[in-house]
C-alpha positions as CSV (number, residue, x, y, z in Angstrom):
1,X,-17.7,0.1,-16.5
2,X,-18.0,-1.0,-12.9
3,X,-15.9,-4.1,-12.8
4,X,-12.5,-5.2,-14.2
5,X,-10.0,-8.0,-13.6
6,X,-6.3,-7.6,-14.3
7,X,-4.4,-10.8,-14.8
8,X,-0.6,-11.1,-14.9
9,X,1.3,-13.3,-17.3
10,X,3.0,-15.2,-14.4
11,X,-0.3,-17.1,-13.6
12,X,-0.1,-16.2,-9.9
13,X,-3.5,-14.5,-9.7
14,X,-5.2,-11.2,-10.4
15,X,-6.2,-7.8,-9.1
16,X,-10.0,-7.2,-9.3
17,X,-11.7,-3.9,-9.3
18,X,-15.4,-3.7,-8.4
19,X,-17.7,-0.6,-7.8
20,X,-19.8,-0.6,-4.7
21,X,-21.9,2.5,-4.7
22,X,-19.4,5.2,-5.4
23,X,-16.5,3.2,-4.0
24,X,-14.1,1.2,-6.1
25,X,-12.8,-1.8,-4.2
26,X,-9.4,-2.9,-5.5
27,X,-8.8,-6.5,-4.3
28,X,-5.3,-8.1,-4.6
29,X,-5.9,-11.8,-5.3
30,X,-2.3,-13.0,-5.8
31,X,-1.7,-15.2,-2.8
32,X,0.8,-13.3,-0.6
33,X,0.5,-10.3,-2.9
34,X,4.2,-9.9,-2.8
35,X,5.7,-6.9,-4.6
36,X,7.3,-7.8,-7.9
37,X,7.2,-6.2,-11.4
38,X,3.9,-8.0,-12.2
39,X,2.1,-6.8,-9.1
40,X,3.2,-3.2,-9.8
41,X,2.0,-3.4,-13.3
42,X,-1.4,-4.7,-12.2
43,X,-1.8,-2.2,-9.5
44,X,-1.2,0.7,-11.9
45,X,-3.7,-0.8,-14.3
46,X,-6.3,-0.9,-11.5
47,X,-5.4,2.7,-10.6
48,X,-5.8,3.7,-14.3
49,X,-9.3,2.1,-14.3
50,X,-10.4,4.0,-11.3
51,X,-9.0,7.3,-12.6
52,X,-10.9,6.9,-15.9
53,X,-14.2,7.1,-13.9
54,X,-16.2,10.2,-13.5
55,X,-18.1,11.9,-10.7
56,X,-17.7,11.5,-6.9
57,X,-15.7,8.3,-6.2
58,X,-13.4,6.8,-3.5
59,X,-11.2,3.8,-3.5
60,X,-10.6,0.9,-1.0
61,X,-7.5,-1.3,-1.4
62,X,-7.6,-4.8,0.2
63,X,-6.3,-8.3,-0.1
64,X,-7.9,-11.7,0.1
65,X,-7.6,-14.4,2.7
66,X,-4.4,-14.5,4.9
67,X,-2.5,-11.6,3.3
68,X,-2.8,-7.9,2.6
69,X,0.7,-8.0,1.3
70,X,3.6,-10.0,2.5
71,X,6.3,-7.6,1.3
72,X,8.9,-7.8,-1.4
73,X,9.0,-10.9,-3.6
74,X,12.6,-11.6,-2.7
75,X,13.1,-14.8,-4.8
76,X,11.9,-13.0,-8.0
77,X,13.9,-9.8,-7.2
78,X,17.0,-11.9,-6.8
79,X,16.7,-12.9,-10.5
80,X,16.6,-9.4,-11.8
81,X,19.6,-7.8,-13.5
82,X,21.1,-4.7,-11.8
83,X,19.3,-2.3,-14.2
84,X,16.0,-4.1,-13.7
85,X,16.5,-4.2,-10.0
86,X,17.0,-0.4,-9.9
87,X,14.1,0.2,-12.2
88,X,11.8,-1.9,-10.0
89,X,12.5,0.1,-6.8
90,X,12.0,3.3,-8.7
91,X,8.6,2.0,-10.0
92,X,7.6,1.0,-6.4
93,X,8.5,4.5,-5.2
94,X,6.5,6.2,-8.0
95,X,3.5,3.9,-7.6
96,X,3.4,4.7,-3.9
97,X,3.7,8.4,-4.8
98,X,0.9,8.1,-7.2
99,X,-1.3,6.5,-4.6
100,X,-0.3,9.1,-2.0
101,X,-1.8,11.9,-4.0
102,X,-4.5,9.9,-5.8
103,X,-7.4,12.2,-6.9
104,X,-10.0,10.5,-4.7
105,X,-10.1,9.5,-1.1
106,X,-8.3,6.2,-0.5
107,X,-8.7,3.6,2.3
108,X,-6.6,0.6,3.0
109,X,-8.6,-2.4,4.4
110,X,-5.8,-4.5,5.9
111,X,-7.4,-7.9,5.9
112,X,-4.4,-10.0,6.9
113,X,-0.6,-9.9,7.2
114,X,1.1,-6.7,6.1
115,X,4.9,-7.2,6.1
116,X,7.7,-5.2,4.5
117,X,6.4,-3.4,1.5
118,X,2.8,-4.2,2.5
119,X,2.7,-1.5,5.2
120,X,4.1,1.1,2.8
121,X,1.2,0.4,0.4
122,X,-1.2,1.0,3.3
123,X,0.7,4.1,4.5
124,X,0.2,5.6,1.0
125,X,-3.6,5.6,1.6
126,X,-5.4,8.4,3.3
127,X,-7.0,6.1,5.9
128,X,-6.1,2.6,7.3
129,X,-8.6,0.1,8.7
130,X,-7.1,-3.2,10.1
131,X,-8.4,-6.6,10.9
132,X,-8.5,-6.9,14.7
133,X,-8.7,-10.7,14.7
134,X,-5.9,-11.9,12.3
135,X,-2.8,-10.6,10.7
136,X,0.2,-8.6,11.8
137,X,1.6,-5.3,10.6
138,X,5.4,-5.6,10.6
139,X,8.7,-4.2,9.3
140,X,10.8,-7.3,9.4
141,X,14.1,-5.9,7.9
142,X,16.0,-6.0,11.2
143,X,15.4,-9.8,11.4
144,X,16.2,-10.3,7.7
145,X,19.4,-8.4,7.7
146,X,18.0,-5.9,5.2
147,X,17.9,-2.1,5.2
148,X,14.8,0.1,4.9
149,X,15.1,1.2,1.3
150,X,15.7,5.0,0.8
151,X,12.7,4.7,-1.6
152,X,10.3,4.0,1.3
153,X,11.8,6.1,4.2
154,X,9.8,9.3,3.4
155,X,6.5,7.5,4.1
156,X,7.7,6.3,7.5
157,X,8.8,9.7,8.6
158,X,5.7,11.3,7.4
159,X,3.2,8.8,8.9
160,X,4.6,7.4,12.1
161,X,5.7,9.0,15.4
162,X,9.3,8.7,16.4
163,X,8.4,6.2,19.2
164,X,6.3,4.0,16.9
165,X,8.9,4.2,14.1
166,X,11.7,3.2,16.5
167,X,9.8,0.2,17.9
168,X,8.6,-0.9,14.5
169,X,12.0,-0.8,12.7
170,X,14.5,-1.6,15.4
171,X,12.6,-4.4,17.0
172,X,10.6,-5.8,14.1
173,X,7.5,-5.7,16.4
174,X,4.5,-7.5,15.0
175,X,1.5,-5.1,15.6
176,X,-1.9,-6.6,15.9
177,X,-4.9,-4.5,14.9
178,X,-5.8,-3.2,18.3
179,X,-2.2,-2.3,19.1
180,X,-1.7,-0.6,15.7
181,X,-4.7,1.5,16.4
182,X,-3.5,2.5,19.9
183,X,-0.2,3.9,18.5
184,X,-1.8,5.6,15.5
185,X,-0.6,3.2,12.7
186,X,-4.2,2.6,11.7
187,X,-7.4,4.6,12.2
188,X,-9.6,1.7,13.2
189,X,-9.2,-1.9,14.2
190,X,-12.3,-3.9,13.4
191,X,-13.6,-7.5,13.5
192,X,-12.9,-9.6,10.4
193,X,-16.5,-9.7,9.3
194,X,-16.9,-5.9,9.6
195,X,-13.6,-4.7,8.1
196,X,-14.4,-4.4,4.4
197,X,-18.0,-3.2,5.0
198,X,-16.8,-0.5,7.4
199,X,-14.0,0.5,5.1
200,X,-16.4,0.9,2.1
201,X,-18.9,2.8,4.3
202,X,-16.1,5.2,5.4
203,X,-15.0,5.7,1.8
204,X,-18.6,6.2,0.6
205,X,-19.1,8.9,3.2
206,X,-16.1,10.8,1.7
207,X,-16.6,10.1,-2.0
208,X,-18.2,13.5,-2.6
209,X,-14.9,15.1,-1.5
210,X,-13.3,13.8,-4.7
211,X,-15.8,15.6,-7.0
212,X,-13.0,18.1,-7.8
213,X,-10.2,15.6,-8.4
214,X,-7.6,18.3,-9.4
215,X,-8.1,20.0,-6.1
216,X,-8.0,16.7,-4.2
217,X,-4.6,15.9,-5.7
218,X,-3.4,19.5,-5.0
219,X,-4.5,19.2,-1.3
220,X,-2.8,15.9,-0.9
221,X,0.4,17.1,-2.5
222,X,0.4,20.0,0.0
223,X,-0.3,18.0,3.2
224,X,1.9,15.0,2.2
225,X,4.6,17.3,0.9
226,X,7.7,15.8,2.5
227,X,6.6,12.2,1.8
228,X,5.7,13.0,-1.8
229,X,8.9,14.8,-2.6
230,X,10.9,12.0,-1.0
231,X,9.2,9.4,-3.1
232,X,9.5,11.2,-6.4
233,X,13.0,12.7,-6.1
234,X,15.8,11.1,-8.0
235,X,17.7,8.7,-5.9
236,X,21.5,8.8,-6.0
237,X,22.7,6.6,-3.1
238,X,23.1,2.8,-3.4
239,X,20.1,0.6,-3.7
240,X,19.5,-2.1,-1.0
241,X,21.1,-5.4,-1.6
242,X,19.3,-8.6,-0.9
243,X,20.3,-10.9,1.9
244,X,22.6,-13.7,0.8
245,X,20.0,-16.2,2.2
246,X,17.9,-15.3,-0.9
């Protein structure tokens, strides 16, 4: 199969997977693509679909319209019971870990706004391409009165320089595509009309590297060692609490 649509029971939208050459394009079509239990379930279903394929493949993850992902779905998370809340964050961490060592090359095509958990999804990919014309890349926790979850910290330390991490987290800076490329957050900043096409072309050029999927996962586990171990280790300190405004 070369195409699949995964629909949540919440009626918000879907995640679509389509094969372009040897590249699976996973498109989140759920409005702001906010992280909640349904989005996690659909992402993992999409990843399952890609993993069931055979031969040289690669994967691109993108959004639709204004958003790549607008972060955590705070109104939904505020309704979860403590055990459900804890389980959700563990599942986010494990989903990011799964993506980090995914058995084929992965590329994030950041089409629009990536806030909060959105950047962490992109940081779990091997390469990041960003829209130069619209959308910001931002960690807004400092302005929301929220901590950076211990579940996500290993990715920040593994992917960003100290200077970029400091500016991103402590000031809540909104990085445009060109700025994000200049400080190494993304690999390329591209015009809107070229973004997905170039991301697919980049992934296609590397699809053959994923012929030996077991080795690809092994190599990623080695080079992303600290981030992977941080995402998968058992967490024993308190979970973040949501701001009272939510």
